[in-house]
C-alpha positions as CSV (number, residue, x, y, z in Angstrom):
1,M,-6.4,-29.9,-22.9
2,P,-8.1,-26.8,-21.6
3,S,-10.0,-24.8,-24.1
4,A,-8.4,-21.6,-25.7
5,I,-9.6,-18.2,-24.9
6,T,-9.4,-15.0,-26.8
7,T,-9.7,-11.9,-24.7
8,D,-9.2,-8.0,-24.9
9,V,-6.7,-8.0,-22.1
10,L,-4.8,-10.7,-20.1
11,I,-3.4,-9.6,-16.6
12,V,-1.0,-11.6,-14.6
13,G,-0.8,-10.9,-11.0
14,A,-3.8,-10.3,-8.8
15,G,-2.5,-8.0,-6.2
16,V,-4.3,-4.6,-5.6
17,A,-2.8,-3.5,-9.1
18,G,-4.1,-6.2,-11.2
19,L,-7.4,-6.4,-9.3
20,W,-8.0,-2.7,-9.6
21,L,-7.2,-2.5,-13.3
22,N,-9.3,-5.6,-13.9
23,A,-12.3,-4.0,-12.3
24,R,-11.8,-0.8,-14.2
25,L,-11.5,-2.4,-17.5
26,R,-14.4,-4.5,-17.0
27,R,-16.5,-1.5,-16.2
28,L,-15.4,0.1,-19.3
29,G,-16.6,-2.9,-21.4
30,Y,-13.2,-4.7,-22.0
31,S,-13.0,-8.5,-21.7
32,T,-10.4,-9.6,-19.2
33,V,-8.7,-12.7,-17.8
34,L,-6.6,-12.1,-14.7
35,V,-4.3,-14.9,-13.9
36,E,-2.9,-15.6,-10.3
37,R,-0.6,-18.4,-9.3
38,A,-1.3,-18.4,-5.5
39,S,-3.8,-16.4,-3.6
40,L,-5.5,-13.1,-4.5
41,G,-3.4,-10.3,-3.0
42,G,-1.3,-12.8,-1.2
43,E,2.2,-11.1,-1.1
44,Q,2.6,-7.3,-1.0
45,T,-1.2,-6.3,-0.9
46,I,-2.2,-8.4,2.2
47,K,0.9,-7.4,3.9
48,S,0.3,-3.7,3.5
49,Q,-1.0,-1.4,6.4
50,G,-4.0,-0.3,4.4
51,I,-3.0,3.4,4.6
52,I,-4.2,5.6,1.7
53,H,-1.5,8.1,1.8
54,G,-2.1,11.7,0.6
55,G,1.6,12.5,0.6
56,T,2.0,14.3,3.9
57,K,4.6,12.1,5.5
58,Y,6.7,12.5,2.5
59,A,6.8,16.3,3.2
60,L,8.3,16.2,6.7
61,H,10.9,18.9,5.9
62,G,8.3,21.5,4.9
63,A,8.0,21.0,1.2
64,L,5.9,18.8,-1.0
65,T,8.2,16.4,-3.0
66,G,7.5,14.6,-6.3
67,A,6.0,11.7,-4.3
68,S,3.6,13.8,-2.2
69,E,2.3,15.7,-5.2
70,A,1.9,12.4,-7.2
71,I,-0.1,10.8,-4.5
72,A,-2.1,13.8,-3.2
73,D,-5.3,13.0,-5.0
74,M,-5.3,9.3,-3.9
75,P,-7.4,9.8,-0.8
76,R,-10.2,11.5,-2.7
77,R,-10.4,8.9,-5.4
78,W,-10.4,6.1,-2.8
79,R,-13.1,7.9,-0.7
80,E,-15.4,8.2,-3.8
81,A,-14.8,4.6,-4.6
82,L,-15.7,3.6,-1.1
83,A,-18.8,5.6,-1.2
84,G,-19.7,3.8,-4.3
85,N,-19.8,6.6,-6.6
86,G,-16.2,6.7,-7.9
87,E,-14.4,4.8,-10.7
88,L,-15.1,1.6,-9.0
89,N,-17.9,0.6,-6.4
90,L,-15.9,-0.4,-3.2
91,S,-18.8,0.1,-1.0
92,A,-18.3,-3.4,0.5
93,T,-14.8,-2.5,1.5
94,R,-14.4,-1.9,5.3
95,L,-13.1,1.5,6.4
96,L,-10.9,1.1,9.5
97,S,-10.3,4.8,10.1
98,E,-11.5,8.2,8.6
99,A,-8.0,9.6,9.4
100,H,-4.5,8.7,9.8
101,Y,-2.4,10.8,12.5
102,L,0.9,12.2,12.9
103,W,2.0,11.9,16.5
104,S,4.9,13.6,18.3
105,P,5.8,11.9,21.6
106,G,7.3,15.2,23.0
107,T,8.0,18.8,21.7
108,L,8.1,19.1,18.0
109,A,11.4,20.0,16.6
110,G,11.7,23.6,15.0
111,N,11.6,22.2,11.3
112,L,8.5,20.3,11.9
113,T,6.7,23.3,13.6
114,S,7.5,25.3,10.5
115,F,6.2,22.1,8.3
116,F,2.8,22.3,10.1
117,A,2.4,25.9,9.5
118,S,3.6,25.7,5.9
119,K,1.5,26.1,2.7
120,A,2.5,22.6,1.9
121,V,0.1,21.1,4.3
122,R,-2.3,23.9,5.3
123,G,-5.7,22.5,5.2
124,R,-4.6,19.0,5.3
125,V,-3.4,18.7,8.9
126,D,-5.3,19.6,12.0
127,Q,-4.2,19.3,15.6
128,V,-6.3,17.2,17.9
129,K,-6.7,17.1,21.7
130,G,-8.6,15.2,24.5
131,E,-11.5,13.0,23.2
132,Q,-10.4,13.7,19.5
133,L,-7.2,11.8,20.2
134,P,-7.0,8.1,19.0
135,P,-8.2,5.8,21.7
136,A,-4.7,4.3,22.4
137,L,-3.4,7.8,23.2
138,Q,-6.2,8.9,25.5
139,D,-4.3,8.2,28.7
140,R,-3.2,10.8,31.3
141,A,0.4,9.8,30.8
142,F,0.2,11.0,27.2
143,K,2.2,14.3,26.8
144,G,2.6,14.5,22.9
145,K,0.9,16.4,20.2
146,V,-1.3,14.8,17.5
147,Y,-2.2,15.9,14.1
148,R,-5.1,14.5,12.1
149,L,-4.4,13.9,8.3
150,A,-7.0,13.8,5.7
151,E,-6.1,10.2,4.8
152,L,-7.8,7.1,5.5
153,V,-7.1,3.4,6.5
154,I,-9.0,0.5,4.8
155,D,-9.3,-3.2,5.8
156,V,-7.2,-5.0,3.0
157,P,-8.9,-8.3,3.4
158,S,-12.2,-6.9,2.7
159,L,-10.9,-4.8,-0.2
160,L,-9.5,-8.0,-1.8
161,A,-13.0,-9.6,-1.3
162,N,-14.7,-6.6,-2.8
163,L,-12.3,-6.5,-5.8
164,A,-12.7,-10.3,-6.4
165,Q,-16.5,-9.9,-6.5
166,L,-16.0,-7.1,-9.2
167,A,-13.9,-9.4,-11.2
168,G,-16.8,-11.9,-11.9
169,D,-15.8,-14.8,-14.0
170,S,-12.4,-13.3,-15.1
171,L,-10.1,-14.9,-12.5
172,L,-8.0,-17.8,-13.4
173,A,-5.8,-19.8,-11.0
174,G,-2.6,-20.9,-13.1
175,E,1.0,-21.7,-12.1
176,R,2.9,-22.4,-15.3
177,I,3.2,-19.4,-17.8
178,E,4.8,-19.6,-21.1
179,P,4.7,-17.2,-24.1
180,L,2.4,-17.7,-27.1
181,R,3.9,-16.4,-30.1
182,D,2.8,-15.7,-33.8
183,G,6.0,-15.9,-35.4
184,E,8.2,-13.4,-33.5
185,E,5.3,-11.5,-31.9
186,L,3.9,-12.2,-28.5
187,A,0.2,-12.9,-29.0
188,G,-0.7,-14.1,-25.5
189,L,0.3,-16.6,-22.9
190,V,-0.1,-20.2,-22.3
191,V,-1.3,-20.8,-18.8
192,D,-1.1,-24.3,-17.5
193,G,-1.5,-25.6,-21.1
194,R,-4.6,-23.1,-21.8
195,E,-3.8,-20.8,-24.8
196,I,-4.9,-17.2,-24.0
197,R,-4.8,-14.7,-26.9
198,A,-5.2,-11.0,-26.1
199,Q,-4.8,-7.4,-27.7
200,R,-2.5,-6.5,-24.6
201,I,-0.8,-8.6,-21.9
202,V,-0.2,-6.7,-18.5
203,L,2.2,-8.0,-15.9
204,S,1.4,-6.8,-12.5
205,A,2.7,-9.6,-10.4
206,G,4.9,-7.6,-7.9
207,A,8.1,-9.5,-7.0
208,G,7.0,-12.3,-9.5
209,T,7.3,-10.0,-12.4
210,A,11.1,-10.5,-12.8
211,D,10.5,-14.3,-13.2
212,L,7.7,-13.6,-15.7
213,L,9.9,-11.6,-17.8
214,H,12.7,-14.1,-17.7
215,A,10.0,-16.7,-18.9
216,L,9.4,-14.3,-21.8
217,G,13.1,-14.0,-22.7
218,L,13.2,-10.4,-21.4
219,D,15.3,-8.6,-18.8
220,Q,13.7,-5.2,-18.9
221,P,12.2,-3.3,-17.3
222,A,14.5,-4.0,-14.2
223,M,13.2,-4.5,-10.9
224,Q,14.4,-3.7,-7.4
225,R,13.3,-5.1,-3.9
226,R,13.3,-3.0,-0.8
227,P,12.7,-5.2,2.2
228,L,10.8,-4.4,5.5
229,H,10.6,-6.4,8.7
230,M,7.2,-5.7,10.1
231,V,5.9,-6.5,13.6
232,L,2.6,-7.9,14.7
233,A,1.3,-7.4,18.3
234,K,-2.1,-8.9,19.4
235,G,-3.7,-8.4,22.8
236,P,-7.1,-7.8,24.5
237,N,-5.9,-4.6,26.0
238,L,-4.8,-2.9,22.5
239,K,-6.9,-0.1,21.5
240,P,-7.2,1.4,17.9
241,L,-4.2,3.5,16.7
242,Y,-3.7,4.7,13.3
243,A,-0.5,7.0,13.3
244,H,2.9,7.9,12.3
245,C,5.0,8.7,15.4
246,L,7.5,11.3,14.4
247,G,11.3,11.0,15.1
248,G,14.1,13.1,14.2
249,G,14.3,12.1,10.7
250,P,12.7,12.1,7.4
251,K,10.8,8.9,8.0
252,P,8.3,8.1,10.8
253,R,10.0,6.5,13.8
254,I,7.3,4.0,13.9
255,T,3.9,3.6,12.0
256,V,1.0,1.9,13.7
257,T,-2.2,0.6,12.2
258,T,-4.8,-1.5,13.9
259,H,-6.6,-4.5,12.3
260,P,-9.6,-6.8,13.5
261,A,-8.8,-10.2,14.2
262,A,-11.3,-13.1,13.8
263,D,-11.5,-13.7,17.5
264,G,-12.5,-10.0,18.1
265,Q,-9.1,-8.7,19.4
266,W,-7.3,-5.9,17.9
267,V,-3.8,-6.5,16.2
268,W,-1.2,-3.7,15.9
269,Y,0.8,-3.8,12.7
270,L,4.0,-1.9,13.2
271,G,6.1,-0.4,10.4
272,G,8.0,2.8,9.7
273,D,11.6,3.2,10.5
274,I,11.7,0.4,13.0
275,A,10.8,-2.1,10.0
276,E,13.5,-0.6,7.6
277,A,17.4,-1.1,7.4
278,D,18.2,-1.9,11.0
279,G,14.9,-4.0,11.3
280,V,15.6,-5.9,8.2
281,A,19.0,-6.9,9.5
282,R,17.5,-8.2,13.0
283,E,16.5,-11.8,13.6
284,P,12.8,-12.1,14.7
285,A,13.4,-12.1,18.2
286,A,15.7,-9.1,18.3
287,Q,13.1,-7.3,16.1
288,I,10.4,-8.0,18.7
289,A,12.5,-7.0,21.4
290,A,13.2,-3.6,19.6
291,A,9.4,-3.0,19.1
292,Q,8.7,-3.9,22.8
293,K,11.3,-1.3,23.8
294,E,9.6,1.4,21.4
295,I,6.1,0.7,22.7
296,A,7.5,0.9,26.4
297,S,9.0,4.2,25.7
298,L,6.1,5.6,23.4
299,L,3.2,4.1,25.2
300,P,4.2,3.1,28.7
301,W,0.7,2.5,29.9
302,V,0.2,-0.5,27.7
303,D,0.6,-3.7,29.6
304,Q,2.7,-5.9,27.4
305,S,2.4,-9.0,29.5
306,L,-1.1,-9.5,27.8
307,V,0.5,-9.0,24.2
308,R,1.6,-11.6,21.8
309,W,4.2,-10.9,19.2
310,A,5.4,-12.0,15.6
311,T,7.3,-10.5,12.8
312,L,6.7,-10.4,9.2
313,R,9.1,-10.0,6.1
314,V,7.8,-8.0,3.1
315,D,9.6,-7.6,-0.1
316,R,8.5,-4.4,-1.7
317,A,8.9,-4.9,-5.6
318,E,9.4,-1.9,-7.7
319,P,11.0,-0.6,-10.9
320,A,14.9,-0.3,-10.4
321,Q,15.9,3.2,-9.1
322,S,19.3,4.6,-8.7
323,G,20.5,4.0,-5.0
324,L,17.4,2.0,-4.4
325,V,15.3,5.0,-3.7
326,R,11.6,4.7,-3.5
327,P,9.8,5.7,-6.8
328,D,7.4,8.6,-6.7
329,N,4.6,7.2,-8.9
330,A,3.1,4.0,-10.3
331,F,5.3,2.8,-13.1
332,L,4.4,1.3,-16.6
333,A,6.6,0.4,-19.5
334,D,5.2,-1.1,-22.8
335,Q,6.7,-3.2,-25.4
336,Q,4.2,-3.6,-28.3
337,R,1.4,-5.9,-26.7
338,L,3.2,-6.3,-23.4
339,L,2.8,-3.9,-20.6
340,V,4.9,-4.3,-17.5
341,G,4.4,-2.3,-14.3
342,W,4.2,-1.7,-10.6
343,P,2.0,0.7,-8.5
344,T,4.8,1.0,-6.0
345,K,2.2,1.6,-3.2
346,L,-1.3,0.4,-2.4
347,A,-2.6,4.0,-2.8
348,L,-1.3,4.4,-6.2
349,A,-3.4,1.4,-7.7
350,P,-5.7,4.0,-9.5
351,D,-2.7,5.8,-11.0
352,F,-1.4,2.4,-12.2
353,A,-4.8,1.7,-13.8
354,D,-4.6,5.3,-15.4
355,R,-1.4,4.6,-17.1
356,V,-2.7,1.4,-18.7
357,L,-5.8,3.0,-19.9
358,A,-3.8,6.1,-21.2
359,S,-1.5,3.5,-23.1
360,F,-4.7,1.9,-24.7
361,E,-6.1,5.4,-25.7
362,R,-2.8,6.2,-27.5
363,D,-2.8,3.0,-29.4
364,G,-6.5,2.6,-30.1
365,V,-7.1,-0.5,-28.1
366,R,-10.7,-1.1,-27.9
367,A,-13.1,-3.6,-26.4
368,T,-13.9,-6.4,-29.0
369,S,-14.1,-9.9,-27.4
370,Q,-16.6,-11.4,-25.1
371,P,-15.2,-15.0,-24.3
372,D,-17.1,-17.7,-22.4
373,L,-15.1,-17.9,-19.2
374,A,-17.5,-20.4,-17.2
375,D,-15.8,-22.7,-14.9
376,L,-12.3,-21.3,-14.9
377,P,-10.3,-22.6,-11.7
378,R,-10.5,-19.8,-9.3
379,P,-7.5,-18.5,-7.0
380,P,-8.4,-18.2,-3.3
381,L,-8.4,-15.2,-1.2
382,A,-5.4,-14.5,0.8
383,L,-5.4,-15.1,4.6
384,P,-4.4,-12.1,6.5
385,A,-0.9,-12.5,8.2
386,W,-2.4,-11.9,11.7
387,E,-4.6,-15.0,11.3
388,Q,-1.6,-17.0,10.2
389,L,1.0,-15.8,12.7
390,L,-1.3,-14.9,15.7
391,P,-4.3,-17.0,15.5
């Protein structure tokens, strides 16, 4: 039987929320064990586009919403971490782009013109032209307008590797999880037969959290899923593009990020409105056809005969909201020793950790244990979707 462990904090789910929280806690002197049943970041995190939003896209009608206010400080905090002088040292994480862009393929609608001039985004958005344009838009046929956002795009695989390094010996591969109780009180978890006792247990397993709660005999907090049907395009002629293409509605018509493949080619990863309701309903072939039509319309100078295509379905797991709307902030609920939450977005991982630490401060949870964690079975890093689907 595996040896028992006593630790300060037991975290289940090694996506960006669990990994970021784990690194924050270890830096503050807490002992931690972070359990992952599959691969590090292998679900929502590795499937994200790597955009560290500052909220601008949520203000497309000229006013900052709750979501855009909540997320406004995230680019600064991530930049400090990437520079090695923030709350974490993420200097080993690759920065793909210093900025994300808003791109209008034609004349801006009136309400968007006022949006760009409004106090809500003044100082956060600048128009760019000519050689300042993203490489993929530097074509004589391009007639649109482009605005630079003070946001950044990171390489998620390198982020996961960086956070795994910060985790040290705290990572544990484990599939079967059961409650460990002292009488009626949850004292920890039994992971593949190994008893792990902790002052606090944090569930940050994304879509897997509902099953974990069920295993603990709980049905709250409730979870919702908001699906996406993303599109991947890979070709030797694709050039870097990190941009939201504006349509007529409150959501970007299409969001493009560009990622390096192992063979040196670029991969375009397409989200935005194309990946939402209508896209979710389409079969992969129809979704690829829709994406090809959009690219032909928006970027007609791209030779699609050289491009290979694939699609990827993503389940965004979040706390349940009325009408399945997107939550504005990271979410955390606590039930004595058990804390349950979702960051709701890659960029909000620091906000999720803040909420856990605020709970510890309120309840007087202090670092006490220093367990021997040598030789724990360790989960692997997730492989990027484009390496699996478009090798």
